[in-house]
N, C-alpha and C positions, 0 to 999 in steps of 0.2 A: 504493501501501497505505501504510494508517494502520497505527501500533502506539500503543493505547490501553488502559492499564491496565485488566486486566476479571476481577474475582470469580466465582467459582462461580455459577453460578445464573439469570447477570442473563440477563436477554431483551432479545438484542442487535435483532431486526428482523423482520419479518413472511416468513415462508415463502414467501411471492409475491415478494418484494424481491430474494432470495438465495437459495442453495444452500448447503445445512450441511456444510461441510468437517469434518475432523480437529479435535477439542477443542467439537464442539459436538453437537447433540439437537433431533431436532425433535420440540415438543409440541402440539398444539391450535393448530396452523398457525402456530407462532412458532418461532424459532430459538432457543434458550437457551444457554450456554454452560456445556460438562460438566467444565470445569476452569478453577482461576484461571490467569492468565495476560496474555498480549498480544492484543488482540482484532486481526486481518490480515484485509484486504479485498483479493480477490484477483479484477481483471476478467477475464471470458475474451471470448473472441472472440464477439461480436453475441449470447450469453447471459446468463444473469443472473451477476451475483457472488459470488465463492465467500466465503463466511466463514467463518475458521476462529481456533481460538484456540491460540496456542502456547505452552507450559507456560514458567515459569521453574522453572530446576532446583529451585529451595527451595519454590517454591510446592504446592499439596496435589492430588494424584490422585485423582479421586475414581470408586468403582464405578459404572460403566457397564450398561446392560440386554446383558445375553448373557455378561459378562465371569465366568472361574470367578475367585471369590475364597476366600482360607484365611480360616476364624472360628473361636473358639472358643466352645465352647456354655457360657453364661452359666446358666440355669437352663429348665428344663421344667415343662409340665404335659400336662395331656391333649389338647390342641388343638395346641401346638407348641411350637418350643425357641426362644428368644431368644438371640442370637449376639452377638459383637464383630468384626468385620469387619477383619481383622489385614493382607491382602496383597492387592491385584489382581496376579494375574496373581503373575508374581513379585517384586511391589515391594511393601516395607514402606510403612503409611501409618503419618504422622506423625501422627494422630490418629485418636480410635479413631470408626468408625461401626456404629450397632444394625441386626440383623435379625433376622427373624424366618423361619422355617421352616417355614410350615404343616405340620398332619397330611398334607392333600391333598398336596401338594407333595415330600414325602418317597421316593413311589416313585412308578415308572408303571404297575407293575400293582397290583390287588387294593388300591388305597387305598384301601375300605370296612372293612380288615382290620388297617392300619397302625393301630401301637399305638407313640406317641413313644418311651414309655420304653424299648423294647424296641430303638429307631432309635436312639437317642441318650442322652448322658450328660451331664453339668456338667463341665467340663475337656476333656473331647473337642477334636478339633482334626479340623475339618471341610473338605472342600472342596466349593465350594453352585457355586449359576450366579444370576446376579441376574437376576429375573423383573418387577421394578419398581422404578422411583427410588420413594427416600424424599424427604423434605423434612423440616423442623427438628421437625415435628409426630411422625410416623410413621418406622418403620424402614422400611429395604432389607428386600422380598419375595424369597426364595433357594429355590432348587429344588435339589433332590438326586436328583432321576425318572430320573438317567442312571445307568449301572453305571461310570463311571469318577469319579462325585461319590457324595458320601458320608463315614466317618469315615477317617480316614486315622491317626492316631493317638489310641490312649487306653489309659488308665492303668487296670489292677486294683485293687482292694480292698486288697492288698499292696505296693503302688504301684511295679510294674514294667508296662512297654511292655508292650502285650500283642500276641499274633498273631492276624490272620485268617487264620482255617481255612475259613471258607466265604464266599459273600454274605451272609449277614444273622448271623454268630459269630463271637467271638473268644475268645481261651483264654491264661488266666495262662500265661507258661514255668513262673513257679515253683510254683502251687500247683496249675493244670491248670486249675483253673476257666473256665467258658466262660459268657459273656455275650452278650446277642443287640447285633448293630448291625447299621447300614445301612451294610455295609461300602461303602467303593472300591474299585473297579478302577483302582489308582493307575495314570497315563502317566506316563511318568519325568522330562516336562518339571515337570510339576506338585510334585513329591519338595520339600518344603522342610527341607533340611537344619540 
């Protein structure tokens, strides 16, 4: 077992030389580290060694493909919403990662009829799933196409936290004004208090 310091995103070895373990992912035939930590190589009996990256307690967790993340909407236009990723699962991130939810990834059905401004507004807190990894130049691509994903916290123009009244609407409890949103059917384990 070798323990070498390893930054996130580093190319570790060819996927033919080893099996990707925890803290790593495979892309284009190579194994990369998905988090910063210590590189660990364990040899299996007769098989390929397993490469994994063990996270330092202080090091950064990175959003991974398939991870459910909590993010805050920064800006919207007709094609996508720009967000900052705040949590991976229930773990808060130390630094901010940028993400994009494209119009076609907002909903699973009737994608051509989706309107971004009827799904999200700046300031909304959204549950989304990572569908592709970002890099230094680009954002993480996120999807809210499942019922459990979408807006979990939104404030009305009166500054009050709105209440979901259907899968596509939220209402201000003070003014009773209704606003369109892509509302998440929240699973209890994802509720950020």
